[in-house]
N, C-alpha and C positions, 0 to 999 in steps of 0.2 A: 368710757370710764367716767364715773362720777364719784368724787370723794368729798365727804363731809368732814370738816375739821372743826371741833368744838373748843372754844377758848377756855382758858384756865378755870378749872372747876374748884370753887372755893368753899370748903367746909360743907356742913350739912345742908345749908340753903342751896348751894350749888348742886349737890348731889340730888336734892329733892326736885328742883325744877328740871334737871336733865332727865331723871327717870320718869317724871310725870309727862314729859313731852317727846321722848325719843321715838315713840311709835308714830306720833304726828309728823315728826321730821322725816321718818322713813317713808311714810305715805305721801307726803307732799313733795319731797325732793328726790326720792328714789335713789339714794346713794348706793353704790356697789361696795364701798368701803367706808367705815366710820373711824375717825381718829379723834383723840381728845388729849388735852394736856391735863394731867392729874396731879401735879406736884403740890398743889394746895388742898387736895381733896379731904385730907384728914385734919380737920380743925385748922386749916391753913398751912400745915407743914407735913409734907410727905403723903404716904398712902398706907393703908392697912390691908391685910389679907382679905378681910370681909368686904371692904370697899372694892378691891380688885375683882372679887368674885361677883359682886353686884353689877359692876360695869360689864364684865364679860357676859353675864346672863342677859343683860339688856341689849347685847348685840354690838358692842364696841369691839372693833378688831384689834386696835393697838393703842396703848397709852404712851405718851411722851412725858418727860419730866423737866427738871430745871435745877435751879440753885438750892431748892428744898428737897431734892431727891432723897437724901438720907436724913430727913427731918423726923422720920418715924423708923424705929429700929426693925420693924417687920419687913422692911424692904430687903434686908439681907437674906431673910428666909425666902422671900419671893424670888430673888435673883439666883438662888440655888437651883431653881428649875431652868434648865437650858432652853426650854421652849416657852418661857414666860412671855406674855404679850405686853411687856413694858420695856422701853428703852430709856437710857439716861444720857446726859450730854456726852458726846463722843470725845470731847477734849479734856475730860477728867483723866488723870494719870493714875494707874495702879489701883483702881477701885473695882468693886463688884459690878456686874451687869455689862450690857453691850450698848453701843452707841448707835446702832442701826439694825434694821431688820427688813427682810423682803417678805411682803405679803402676796400671796397668790390668789387671783380671782379668775376662775376659768383658766385660760392659757396666758393671762397677763400677769406680769410681775411688777409690784409697786415697792420701790425702795424708799423707806422712811428713815430719815437721819435726824437726830436731835443734837443740838450744840448750844453751848453757852457763849454769850458775848463776853468780852474782857473789859470793855470800858465801864468804869465806875464799880466793877466787882473787885473786891479785895481777895481774889482767889488766884492760886497758881494753876493756870490753865494753858494747855497747848493752843496753838493757833487754829481757830475754827475754820478760817478761810481755806487753808491748805489741807486740813484734815477732811473737810467735807468734799473738796474737789477730788482728792485721792480716792475716796470711797466711790463717788459717782463714776469716776473714770475706770474703776477696776471691778466693781460688782455688777454682774449682768442684771439688767432690768429693762422694763418698758416705760415706766414713769418713775420720777424721783421727787419726793416731797421733803422739804427741809423745814423743821421747826427750829427757828433761831430764837432762843430764849435770852433776850438782851435788854439792857436799860436804854442805851443811846439810840435815838432814831437814826443818827448819822451812820452808826455801825451797821444797823439793819439795812438801810438803803444801800450802803456800800456793798454789803454781801449780796443783795439782790442783783446789783449791776455786775458784780464779779461772777456770779453764777448764771447770768442771763444767757440763754441759749444752751446751757448745760443742764441745769435743773428744770424740772417741769413746773415746780412752784416753790417759792420761798415765803414762809409764813412766820411772821413775828409773833412772839408771845412774851409774857412777863409783866408788862406795865398795867394790865387789866383795863385799859381804856381802848375801845375799838376805834381805829383810825379810819378816815374816809378817803384813803388813797389807794384803794384796791384797783389794780390795773394789769394790763399785759405789757411787760417791758419790751423794748425795741426788738429783741431777738426771740421773743415768744414766751418768756418765763412769766407765770402768774405770780403776783406779788401783793402783799399788804404788810404795812409796818407793824400793826398789832391787831390780832383777831379779836381781842377783848377778853371778857371774863364771864363765867357762868357762876353767879352767886348773888350776894346781897346788892340790891339796887341803891339803897340810901346809906350805905356805909362809905368808907373811904378806901378804895381798892379792896373791899371785902371786910375791912376791920370796922368796929364800932366807931362812929364818927366823933363822938365826944372824947373818946380816948386819944384819937389822933389830933384833934383840935387842941386838946390840953397839952400835948407834946409841943406843938408850935407856940403855945402861949408861955409855957414855963420851962421847956427844955428837958423835962423829966420823962424818961422812957419807962415803960412797963411791958408786961406780956400782952400780946395781941389778943383781942376778944372778937370772935366772929360777930358781925352785925346781925341784928334781927330785922324783921319787916319784909317788905316786898322784894322780889327777886327778878333777875333777868338772865337770859341765856344769849350769849354772843357766839356766832359761828360764821364760817364761810363755806360755800359750796364751790368746789373746783370741778369744772365740767370740761372734759376732754373728748366728749362724744361727737362734737361737730368738727368741721374743718378748722375753725378758729376756736381755741380754748377760751373759756370765760371764768371769771371769779365773781361771786355774788355774796355780799354781806347779808347776814341773817340776825335778827333780834327778836326774841320772844319775851314778853313780860309775864311774870307770875305773881303769885300772892305771897 
């Protein structure tokens, strides 16, 4: 089993480089399942019905989300479909959508779980540690992949060790900066603190750099503007096909 996980897709630049390169990724890495975090895919906030359709037509099997899940109102219409291939953080309370889904490939079942970290987020969230563990222990599967959308590296590392030997992989998202700590944890779980971002290369985590620099200089906030210019795609390949599983970082540069 090979699973390709694509980092946070940010705005039109992120969608463009992904759609321009997805066939190349399929050919080179031969994934059985493709996952992607799409919470920033619609101008940095949420997802639309058209974007969802484009991603499905490109061959992505399942989209995960994060703190911007409900940033675009069309998500409510998408979640009306019980079979929608989008999951939102499992530790939201009393909201639309589901926090996990089982994808079948031949006779193998891949359980994908999405969760939000609580450190530095001003949100009322259930405990992601206990909720994820409960799902893994009670939902039948052959592989389990966790997208942990969180700010703090310490919280991500802690979850990785907490689920070591229980989850097949714990993949961090949200910070948009790919970390160089991909590894196999002591009990066999594949781990990376952040898979990175698919979007503008020369922005600041996807946003126009001059706007963000101005905020640091004068303290005045305004609406985010997606950065122009070159792009890049960050992803990881999770390979369970050999006796020892592996995780490989991927970066593709675009125009």
